[in-house]
N, CA, C and O of each residue as an XYZ file, in Angstrom:
800
protein
N      95.480     92.862     50.333
C      96.458     92.633     51.388
C      95.747     92.525     52.731
O      94.914     93.362     53.081
N      96.087     91.495     53.461
C      95.511     91.295     54.788
C      96.621     91.483     55.820
O      97.636     90.786     55.797
N      96.412     92.423     56.711
C      97.420     92.690     57.738
C      97.515     91.529     58.706
O      96.486     91.003     59.131
N      98.723     91.112     59.068
C      98.857     90.047     60.066
C      98.376     90.530     61.430
O      98.311     91.730     61.698
N      98.044     89.579     62.274
C      97.530     89.899     63.599
C      98.525     89.447     64.665
O      99.144     88.390     64.547
N      98.664     90.254     65.689
C      99.335     89.741     66.882
C      98.534     90.177     68.098
O      97.994     91.282     68.152
N      98.475     89.283     69.065
C      97.533     89.431     70.175
C      97.942     90.523     71.147
O      97.121     91.360     71.520
N      99.221     90.525     71.567
C      99.624     91.483     72.593
C     101.129     91.644     72.621
O     101.867     90.789     72.132
N     101.575     92.745     73.196
C     102.981     92.961     73.495
C     103.043     93.561     74.895
O     102.249     94.438     75.234
N     103.973     93.096     75.696
C     104.070     93.581     77.074
C     105.513     93.578     77.540
O     106.375     92.910     76.970
N     105.748     94.346     78.593
C     107.070     94.430     79.177
C     107.408     93.162     79.957
O     106.537     92.519     80.542
N     108.676     92.825     79.949
C     109.182     91.738     80.779
C     110.119     92.360     81.816
O     111.061     93.067     81.456
N     109.867     92.104     83.086
C     110.741     92.643     84.124
C     110.333     94.031     84.573
O     109.145     94.338     84.665
N     111.324     94.874     84.854
C     111.078     96.172     85.458
C     110.370     97.141     84.517
O     110.580     97.119     83.305
N     109.534     97.985     85.094
C     108.862     99.034     84.324
C     109.648    100.346     84.380
O     109.287    101.320     83.720
N     110.734    100.363     85.180
C     111.635    101.513     85.258
C     113.041    100.983     85.014
O     113.525    100.140     85.769
N     113.703    101.471     83.961
C     115.007    100.927     83.579
C     115.975    102.061     83.259
O     115.573    103.208     83.068
N     117.269    101.709     83.206
C     118.279    102.701     82.851
C     119.048    102.342     81.586
O     120.033    103.000     81.252
N     118.601    101.294     80.874
C     119.300    100.933     79.645
C     118.357    100.366     78.580
O     118.036    101.051     77.609
N     117.913     99.120     78.759
C     117.119     98.450     77.735
C     115.722     98.096     78.232
O     115.495     97.904     79.426
N     114.791     98.014     77.280
C     113.458     97.483     77.560
C     113.372     96.086     76.965
O     113.772     95.862     75.822
N     112.849     95.149     77.745
C     112.669     93.784     77.254
C     111.176     93.527     77.059
O     110.376     93.736     77.971
N     110.807     93.069     75.852
C     109.408     92.886     75.504
C     109.113     91.427     75.203
O     110.001     90.644     74.867
N     107.839     91.088     75.335
C     107.343     89.765     74.977
C     106.130     89.940     74.078
O     105.228     90.718     74.388
N     106.110     89.215     72.962
C     105.032     89.370     71.981
C     104.299     88.052     71.788
O     104.917     86.994     71.670
N     102.979     88.132     71.757
C     102.139     86.967     71.482
C     101.420     87.198     70.156
O     100.684     88.174     70.009
N     101.632     86.297     69.185
C     101.061     86.467     67.848
C     100.034     85.381     67.556
O     100.119     84.269     68.077
N      99.056     85.726     66.706
C      98.011     84.787     66.304
C      98.382     84.030     65.041
O      97.741     83.032     64.710
N      99.406     84.485     64.332
C      99.825     83.822     63.100
C     101.313     84.040     62.901
O     101.941     84.826     63.611
N     101.874     83.330     61.917
C     103.302     83.428     61.664
C     103.669     84.785     61.071
O     102.858     85.416     60.394
N     104.872     85.217     61.325
C     105.380     86.481     60.783
C     106.875     86.316     60.560
O     107.501     85.416     61.120
N     107.449     87.203     59.726
C     108.869     87.070     59.401
C     109.757     88.003     60.206
O     110.949     87.741     60.369
N     109.179     89.107     60.717
C     109.992     89.970     61.567
C     109.123     90.856     62.445
O     107.911     90.961     62.260
N     109.778     91.483     63.395
C     109.142     92.398     64.348
C     109.894     93.721     64.273
O     111.123     93.746     64.219
N     109.146     94.816     64.270
C     109.763     96.141     64.296
C     109.389     96.837     65.610
O     108.244     96.784     66.060
N     110.379     97.482     66.203
C     110.150     98.277     67.419
C     110.775     99.650     67.200
O     111.915     99.755     66.746
N     110.029    100.693     67.524
C     110.505    102.055     67.336
C     109.955    102.957     68.423
O     108.930    102.659     69.037
N     110.644    104.058     68.652
C     110.143    105.089     69.561
C     109.306    106.128     68.808
O     108.852    107.113     69.389
N     109.111    105.894     67.518
C     108.368    106.827     66.675
C     107.161    106.139     66.052
O     107.254    104.995     65.607
N     106.031    106.836     66.022
C     104.795    106.254     65.506
C     104.898    105.894     64.032
O     104.198    104.993     63.569
N     105.765    106.585     63.281
C     105.940    106.272     61.859
C     107.023    105.212     61.629
O     107.374    104.911     60.489
N     107.541    104.657     62.711
C     108.543    103.583     62.706
C     109.876    104.012     62.092
O     110.635    103.172     61.608
N     110.160    105.304     62.110
C     111.495    105.733     61.712
C     112.503    105.255     62.762
O     112.207    105.216     63.956
N     113.682    104.900     62.294
C     114.762    104.374     63.150
C     114.331    103.112     63.912
O     114.790    102.860     65.026
N     113.444    102.328     63.291
C     112.975    101.099     63.944
C     114.084    100.054     63.979
O     114.930     99.995     63.086
N     114.066     99.242     65.009
C     114.958     98.093     65.091
C     114.161     96.858     64.701
O     113.044     96.653     65.175
N     114.750     96.031     63.824
C     114.050     94.872     63.275
C     114.595     93.599     63.926
O     115.807     93.411     64.035
N     113.678     92.733     64.354
C     114.039     91.490     65.042
C     113.466     90.286     64.290
O     112.377     90.358     63.719
N     114.210     89.187     64.298
C     113.705     87.920     63.774
C     112.675     87.350     64.741
O     112.679     87.707     65.919
N     111.789     86.468     64.269
C     110.734     85.930     65.143
C     111.264     85.241     66.400
O     110.598     85.241     67.435
N     112.460     84.653     66.314
C     113.009     83.913     67.457
C     113.948     84.751     68.326
O     114.485     84.258     69.318
N     114.144     86.021     67.951
C     115.110     86.854     68.671
C     114.537     87.339     70.000
O     113.325     87.476     70.161
N     115.437     87.595     70.946
C     115.034     88.240     72.191
C     114.727     89.706     71.895
O     115.519     90.394     71.251
N     113.583     90.175     72.362
C     113.155     91.543     72.069
C     113.710     92.490     73.124
O     112.995     92.940     74.019
N     115.004     92.783     72.997
C     115.689     93.693     73.914
C     115.939     94.986     73.148
O     116.757     95.031     72.229
N     115.221     96.038     73.542
C     115.249     97.293     72.792
C     116.025     98.350     73.567
O     115.653     98.677     74.694
N     117.105     98.896     72.983
C     117.910     99.894     73.690
C     117.208    101.253     73.748
O     116.667    101.734     72.752
N     117.231    101.854     74.934
C     116.636    103.168     75.124
C     117.733    104.221     75.223
O     118.866    103.914     75.593
N     117.393    105.455     74.892
C     118.361    106.543     74.974
C     117.598    107.860     75.012
O     116.369    107.886     74.962
N     118.355    108.955     75.103
C     117.730    110.268     75.084
C     117.424    110.787     76.474
O     118.114    110.460     77.440
N     116.392    111.593     76.564
C     116.018    112.258     77.804
C     115.268    111.292     78.717
O     114.453    110.492     78.258
N     115.555    111.378     80.011
C     114.824    110.559     80.985
C     113.334    110.864     80.933
O     112.918    111.973     80.596
N     112.535    109.842     81.278
C     111.092    110.031     81.342
C     110.346    108.859     80.734
O     110.931    107.815     80.449
N     109.052    109.041     80.540
C     108.210    108.001     79.976
C     108.482    107.846     78.481
O     108.501    108.828     77.740
N     108.693    106.606     78.047
C     108.923    106.303     76.633
C     107.800    105.412     76.117
O     107.379    104.471     76.789
N     107.323    105.720     74.921
C     106.332    104.874     74.260
C     107.017    104.122     73.123
O     107.623    104.729     72.240
N     106.915    102.800     73.155
C     107.479    101.962     72.095
C     106.356    101.474     71.199
O     105.325    101.000     71.679
N     106.561    101.592     69.900
C     105.587    101.141     68.908
C     106.083     99.817     68.334
O     107.250     99.680     67.967
N     105.179     98.853     68.265
C     105.563     97.499     67.860
C     104.612     97.006     66.775
O     103.397     97.171     66.882
N     105.177     96.394     65.717
C     104.353     95.776     64.674
C     105.109     94.593     64.087
O     106.327     94.487     64.226
N     104.367     93.703     63.427
C     104.973     92.544     62.786
C     104.714     92.604     61.279
O     103.769     93.246     60.820
N     105.570     91.925     60.530
C     105.441     91.833     59.073
C     105.394     90.369     58.684
O     106.200     89.570     59.160
N     104.432     90.003     57.798
C     104.330     88.602     57.387
C     105.166     88.347     56.134
O     105.842     89.246     55.633
N     105.113     87.111     55.636
C     105.943     86.723     54.493
C     105.572     87.461     53.211
O     106.376     87.542     52.282
N     104.352     87.998     53.162
C     103.920     88.763     51.988
C     104.192     90.260     52.145
O     103.723     91.074     51.349
N     104.946     90.607     53.170
C     105.296     91.996     53.480
C     104.112     92.853     53.928
O     104.164     94.080     53.850
N     103.060     92.211     54.390
C     101.959     92.949     55.011
C     102.352     93.277     56.453
O     102.922     92.449     57.163
N     102.038     94.483     56.859
C     102.389     94.921     58.212
C     101.148     95.011     59.089
O     100.081     95.430     58.639
N     101.302     94.618     60.331
C     100.192     94.643     61.276
C      99.913     96.067     61.733
O     100.715     96.974     61.512
N      98.775     96.247     62.367
C      98.501     97.498     63.082
C      99.436     97.553     64.291
O      99.646     96.551     64.975
N      99.985     98.723     64.540
C     100.940     98.863     65.639
C     100.246     98.795     66.992
O      99.116     99.255     67.151
N     100.933     98.221     67.948
C     100.533     98.288     69.347
C     101.628     99.036     70.113
O     102.764     99.139     69.651
N     101.272     99.547     71.276
C     102.225    100.340     72.048
C     102.402     99.778     73.452
O     101.530     99.099     73.994
N     103.540    100.081     74.006
C     103.831     99.750     75.400
C     104.705    100.877     75.946
O     105.555    101.409     75.232
N     104.497    101.236     77.201
C     105.246    102.350     77.788
C     106.178    101.860     78.885
O     105.940    100.832     79.517
N     107.245    102.621     79.093
C     108.243    102.298     80.102
C     108.873    103.601     80.583
O     108.912    104.586     79.845
N     109.364    103.607     81.816
C     110.048    104.781     82.349
C     111.554    104.594     82.205
O     112.117    103.606     82.676
N     112.193    105.547     81.555
C     113.636    105.539     81.343
C     114.263    106.496     82.349
O     113.912    107.675     82.390
N     115.193    105.988     83.164
C     115.775    106.773     84.254
C     117.264    106.483     84.347
O     117.666    105.387     84.738
N     118.077    107.462     83.988
C     119.529    107.310     84.108
C     120.124    108.262     85.144
O     121.344    108.342     85.288
N     119.266    108.983     85.865
C     119.723    109.974     86.840
C     120.074    109.304     88.166
O     119.283    108.529     88.704
N     121.248    109.600     88.684
C     121.678    109.012     89.953
C     120.950    109.676     91.118
O     120.697    110.880     91.082
N     120.610    108.898     92.155
C     120.128    109.538     93.392
C     121.213    110.448     93.957
O     122.401    110.230     93.717
N     120.803    111.463     94.706
C     121.788    112.335     95.326
C     122.513    111.600     96.450
O     121.987    110.645     97.022
N     123.715    112.053     96.757
C     124.546    111.390     97.767
C     123.989    111.632     99.169
O     123.696    112.775     99.520
N     123.836    110.575     99.981
C     123.421    110.775    101.375
C     124.597    111.264    102.215
O     125.752    110.966    101.913
N     124.296    112.015    103.268
C     125.325    112.479    104.188
C     124.933    112.076    105.603
O     123.756    112.104    105.963
N     125.942    111.695    106.411
C     125.713    111.247    107.782
C     126.025    112.352    108.780
O     126.867    113.213    108.523
N     125.337    112.321    109.928
C     125.596    113.298    110.989
C     127.020    113.148    111.502
O     127.727    114.140    111.677
N     127.441    111.919    111.742
C     128.796    111.660    112.236
C     129.406    110.536    111.424
O     128.723    109.571    111.081
N     130.698    110.655    111.111
C     131.340    109.670    110.248
C     132.379    108.820    110.968
O     132.983    107.940    110.355
N     132.601    109.070    112.272
C     133.534    108.232    113.008
C     133.165    108.233    114.486
O     132.542    109.170    114.986
N     133.558    107.170    115.172
C     133.255    107.086    116.597
C     133.340    105.667    117.102
O     133.918    104.804    116.441
N     132.764    105.410    118.278
C     132.816    104.098    118.897
C     131.533    103.889    119.693
O     130.840    104.842    120.049
N     131.234    102.622    119.963
C     129.990    102.293    120.646
C     130.122    100.937    121.317
O     130.988    100.137    120.962
N     129.248    100.685    122.298
C     129.239     99.361    122.937
C     128.032     98.527    122.511
O     127.809     97.453    123.071
N     127.256     98.985    121.545
C     126.100     98.228    121.069
C     126.412     97.640    119.698
O     127.344     98.071    119.020
N     125.615     96.647    119.302
C     125.843     96.016    117.997
C     124.840     96.497    116.945
O     125.189     96.597    115.769
N     123.617     96.791    117.345
C     122.641     97.351    116.413
C     122.729     98.867    116.492
O     122.183     99.490    117.403
N     123.412     99.439    115.539
C     123.822    100.839    115.605
C     123.040    101.676    114.590
O     122.848    101.258    113.448
N     122.594    102.857    115.013
C     121.840    103.752    114.132
C     122.761    104.798    113.515
O     123.352    105.614    114.221
N     122.873    104.763    112.194
C     123.541    105.829    111.457
C     122.499    106.894    111.139
O     121.513    106.618    110.456
N     122.713    108.093    111.626
C     121.736    109.165    111.452
C     122.064    109.944    110.171
O     123.205    110.355    109.955
N     121.062    110.136    109.343
C     121.243    110.857    108.085
C     121.109    112.357    108.303
O     120.078    112.839    108.773
N     122.155    113.084    107.958
C     122.087    114.543    107.979
C     121.391    115.051    106.719
O     120.621    116.011    106.761
N     121.676    114.389    105.603
C     121.054    114.721    104.325
C     120.571    113.436    103.673
O     121.367    112.535    103.410
N     119.279    113.347    103.413
C     118.722    112.169    102.768
C     118.970    112.214    101.264
O     119.126    113.285    100.676
N     119.003    111.046    100.661
C     119.080    110.976     99.203
C     117.719    111.320     98.614
O     116.677    111.053     99.212
N     117.753    111.913     97.441
C     116.511    112.210     96.729
C     116.594    111.648     95.317
O     117.662    111.624     94.705
N     115.451    111.197     94.810
C     115.366    110.652     93.461
C     113.888    110.481     93.124
O     113.088    110.130     93.991
N     113.530    110.724     91.881
C     112.127    110.587     91.475
C     111.630    109.151     91.612
O     110.439    108.914     91.809
N     112.555    108.195     91.505
C     112.173    106.775     91.570
C     112.973    106.052     92.653
O     113.457    104.939     92.450
N     113.099    106.706     93.802
C     113.906    106.174     94.911
C     113.421    104.797     95.353
O     112.221    104.569     95.511
N     114.371    103.880     95.551
C     114.058    102.539     96.045
C     114.442    102.370     97.510
O     113.678    101.798     98.287
N     115.628    102.867     97.899
C     116.051    102.712     99.284
C     117.540    102.931     99.437
O     118.189    103.544     98.590
N     118.075    102.410    100.549
C     119.501    102.554    100.868
C     120.158    101.182    100.950
O     119.558    100.213    101.414
N     121.398    101.125    100.490
C     122.201     99.920    100.635
C     123.386    100.220    101.559
O     123.907    101.335    101.584
N     123.798     99.198    102.317
C     124.961     99.342    103.192
C     125.963     98.234    102.890
O     125.601     97.143    102.452
N     127.218     98.542    103.133
C     128.305     97.587    102.957
C     129.209     97.715    104.175
O     129.791     98.774    104.410
N     129.329     96.638    104.953
C     130.136     96.656    106.169
C     131.424     95.879    105.940
O     131.392     94.689    105.626
N     132.546     96.548    106.095
C     133.870     95.941    105.942
C     134.019     95.193    104.617
O     134.588     94.103    104.561
N     133.496     95.801    103.556
C     133.592     95.243    102.197
C     132.983     93.855    102.078
O     133.452     93.023    101.302
N     131.936     93.616    102.854
C     131.275     92.307    102.822
C     130.155     92.200    101.800
O     129.416     91.216    101.802
N     130.014     93.183    100.933
C     128.960     93.150     99.926
C     127.825     94.101    100.273
O     127.572     94.380    101.445
N     127.148     94.592     99.253
C     126.069     95.554     99.443
C     124.760     94.844     99.762
O     124.402     93.854     99.125
N     124.048     95.373    100.766
C     122.763     94.794    101.193
C     121.730     95.910    101.249
O     121.967     96.964    101.837
N     120.581     95.664    100.629
C     119.481     96.631    100.675
C     118.852     96.611    102.060
O     118.473     95.548    102.550
N     118.737     97.770    102.696
C     118.154     97.836    104.033
C     116.629     97.779    103.963
O     116.034     97.923    102.895
N     116.019     97.567    105.115
C     114.556     97.546    105.204
C     113.963     98.908    105.543
O     112.752     99.037    105.726
N     114.820     99.921    105.624
C     114.340    101.243    106.009
C     113.481    101.849    104.893
O     113.788    101.661    103.716
N     112.405    102.574    105.245
C     111.621    103.274    104.223
C     112.438    104.412    103.621
O     113.407    104.871    104.226
N     112.049    104.865    102.436
C     112.830    105.910    101.766
C     112.754    107.242    102.514
O     113.562    108.137    102.267
N     111.793    107.377    103.422
C     111.654    108.606    104.206
C     112.461    108.570    105.502
O     112.394    109.512    106.292
N     113.210    107.516    105.730
C     113.906    107.325    107.004
C     114.927    108.426    107.280
O     115.492    109.028    106.367
N     115.143    108.667    108.588
C     116.190    109.597    109.015
C     117.379    108.856    109.612
O     118.374    109.478    109.986
N     117.283    107.539    109.702
C     118.390    106.759    110.241
C     118.409    105.383    109.593
O     117.395    104.887    109.104
N     119.581    104.790    109.606
C     119.780    103.456    109.047
C     120.416    102.596    110.131
O     121.504    102.905    110.616
N     119.740    101.522    110.508
C     120.244    100.629    111.546
C     121.105     99.541    110.920
O     120.673     98.854    109.995
N     122.331     99.387    111.430
C     123.249     98.364    110.917
C     123.704     97.476    112.061
O     123.773     97.913    113.210
N     124.015     96.228    111.741
C     124.531     95.269    112.729
C     126.053     95.277    112.640
O     126.629     94.874    111.629
N     126.699     95.740    113.712
C     128.149     95.880    113.712
C     128.841     94.568    114.053
O     128.295     93.729    114.769
N     130.044     94.406    113.534
C     130.914     93.295    113.926
C     131.608     93.706    115.219
O     132.158     94.803    115.314
N     131.582     92.823    116.214
C     132.079     93.178    117.536
C     133.602     93.229    117.601
O     134.309     92.543    116.863
N     134.071     94.069    118.513
C     135.499     94.169    118.858
C     136.375     94.548    117.663
O     137.490     94.048    117.517
N     135.868     95.418    116.828
C     136.673     95.858    115.687
C     136.114     97.170    115.147
O     135.000     97.577    115.476
N     136.910     97.808    114.320
C     136.393     98.986    113.624
C     135.560     98.517    112.428
O     135.998     97.677    111.642
N     134.373     99.067    112.309
C     133.478     98.750    111.202
C     133.512     99.893    110.190
O     133.188    101.038    110.507
N     133.908     99.556    108.975
C     133.858    100.527    107.887
C     132.508    100.345    107.190
O     132.279     99.346    106.509
N     131.630    101.314    107.367
C     130.264    101.197    106.869
C     130.062    102.184    105.717
O     130.128    103.400    105.897
N     129.818    101.632    104.543
C     129.536    102.465    103.376
C     128.022    102.487    103.143
O     127.341    101.474    103.304
N     127.522    103.635    102.770
C     126.087    103.810    102.533
C     125.896    104.458    101.165
O     126.615    105.388    100.801
N     124.930    103.960    100.422
C     124.563    104.579     99.150
C     123.070    104.389     98.921
O     122.446    103.498     99.498
N     122.514    105.234     98.077
C     121.102    105.111     97.700
C     121.015    104.377     96.372
O     121.947    104.402     95.569
N     119.877    103.721     96.155
C     119.608    103.043     94.893
C     118.193    103.393     94.462
O     117.288    103.488     95.291
N     118.007    103.584     93.161
C     116.643    103.842     92.683
C     116.091    102.610     91.968
O     116.788    101.605     91.824
N     114.850    102.692     91.526
C     114.159    101.530     90.957
C     114.703    101.125     89.592
O     114.419    100.032     89.101
N     115.485    102.008     88.984
C     116.103    101.673     87.702
C     117.468    101.011     87.885
O     118.072    100.546     86.919
N     117.951    100.971     89.135
C     119.257    100.378     89.408
C     120.402    101.353     89.395
O     121.560    100.939     89.356
N     120.110    102.651     89.428
C     121.156    103.668     89.527
C     121.572    103.843     90.989
O     120.727    103.841     91.885
N     122.874    103.994     91.224
C     123.402    104.166     92.574
C     123.910    105.587     92.775
O     124.445    106.207     91.856
N     123.733    106.089     93.990
C     124.321    107.376     94.347
C     125.804    107.206     94.630
O     126.305    106.083     94.681
N     126.510    108.323     94.816
C     127.860    108.258     95.351
C     127.794    107.741     96.787
O     126.780    107.900     97.466
N     128.879    107.124     97.240
C     128.908    106.517     98.566
C     129.304    107.538     99.634
O     130.023    108.501     99.368
N     128.814    107.297    100.840
C     129.322    107.989    102.018
C     129.736    106.910    103.021
O     129.230    105.789    102.966
N     130.641    107.238    103.925
C     131.180    106.196    104.807
C     131.249    106.658    106.250
O     131.389    107.846    106.539
N     131.147    105.685    107.152
C     131.327    105.919    108.589
C     132.286    104.862    109.131
O     132.304    103.722    108.668
N     133.086    105.266    110.124
C     134.057    104.361    110.745
C     133.688    104.250    112.220
O     133.987    105.142    113.014
N     133.030    103.139    112.579
C     132.504    102.960    113.928
C     133.168    101.746    114.574
O     133.060    100.628    114.070
N     133.854    101.976    115.690
C     134.485    100.881    116.418
C     133.518    100.338    117.454
O     132.997    101.082    118.285
N     133.280     99.016    117.395
C     132.411     98.365    118.371
C     133.278     97.731    119.449
O     134.135     96.895    119.161
N     133.044     98.143    120.707
C     133.784     97.619    121.850
C     132.793     97.420    122.992
O     132.299     98.400    123.549
N     132.487     96.152    123.361
C     131.497     95.902    124.421
C     131.857     96.543    125.753
O     130.974     96.741    126.587
N     133.131     96.877    125.982
C     133.559     97.418    127.269
C     133.600     98.940    127.293
O     133.866     99.542    128.333
N     133.343     99.552    126.166
C     133.399    101.010    126.154
C     132.202    101.596    126.877
O     131.202    100.910    127.089
N     132.298    102.860    127.256
C     131.196    103.530    127.917
C     130.076    103.820    126.916
O     130.273    103.702    125.707
N     128.917    104.193    127.417
C     127.808    104.577    126.556
C     128.235    105.760    125.699
O     128.928    106.656    126.182
N     127.838    105.774    124.457
C     128.261    106.840    123.561
C     127.112    107.776    123.230
O     125.946    107.383    123.191
N     127.476    109.011    122.996
C     126.511    110.049    122.660
C     126.984    110.776    121.406
O     128.159    111.135    121.322
N     126.110    111.004    120.433
C     126.560    111.692    119.225
C     126.989    113.118    119.517
O     126.361    113.828    120.301
N     128.057    113.515    118.878
C     128.560    114.878    119.012
C     128.322    115.626    117.710
O     128.557    115.074    116.635
N     127.861    116.869    117.782
C     127.629    117.657    116.582
C     128.949    118.068    115.919
O     128.988    118.399    114.734
N     130.031    118.038    116.712
C     131.294    118.520    116.170
C     132.076    117.422    115.464
O     132.550    117.621    114.346
N     132.213    116.280    116.099
C     133.012    115.220    115.487
C     132.734    113.891    116.158
O     132.973    113.723    117.353
N     132.236    112.964    115.392
C     132.115    111.594    115.858
C     131.279    111.401    117.098
O     130.211    111.996    117.244
N     131.774    110.558    117.995
C     131.075    110.196    119.225
C     132.052    110.307    120.392
O     133.263    110.165    120.219
N     131.509    110.563    121.580
C     132.392    110.628    122.737
C     131.727    109.856    123.886
O     130.525    109.593    123.865
N     132.535    109.506    124.878
C     132.056    108.706    126.005
C     131.341    109.578    127.047
O     131.728    110.719    127.295
N     130.308    109.018    127.638
C     129.706    109.608    128.819
C     129.582    108.511    129.854
O     129.419    107.347    129.489
N     129.651    108.838    131.121
C     129.568    107.803    132.167
C     128.209    107.095    132.123
O     127.192    107.686    131.761
N     128.224    105.816    132.503
C     126.993    105.042    132.567
C     126.154    105.529    133.748
O     125.065    105.007    133.987
């Protein structure tokens, strides 16, 4: 019996995921199926046809997962296994909290100050949604203490903030209600509630 050969197996896309791992295999000869398992003895292996998309479902405890991959030829000879690793992360980032959640301002580029930052082992950043216009990933570093947003003028801006990690998990949302009025006085953050006017 001669074991079939395959050149390599590698991840496609993200190396940190919250559901499935997608693999790509390069073989030196024909084979009839591919086996993928989280166990070195290939127990509970999932079997794929040569033309199938190699999308392998992950489960269990978060952390580094090792996938074992081998091919079988038409004579039922099995190749030597190769491995590929991936980080499985289903844990949500913690919810961010803002210093003030309501107020008014006369500027358009407004800083939302974080009272409590989000934490996550694989933190990617913060997303904002202004007046339900869709979520946008900010350019702020994950260590930031403030998030700068561009307000819509002459209206109340409902600003939702959430954290996202590299696996695509989202935190719970927090919200601020900031009215932009070019004619209002300069605003100063209040520790008690929102913002209040001070003379120019």
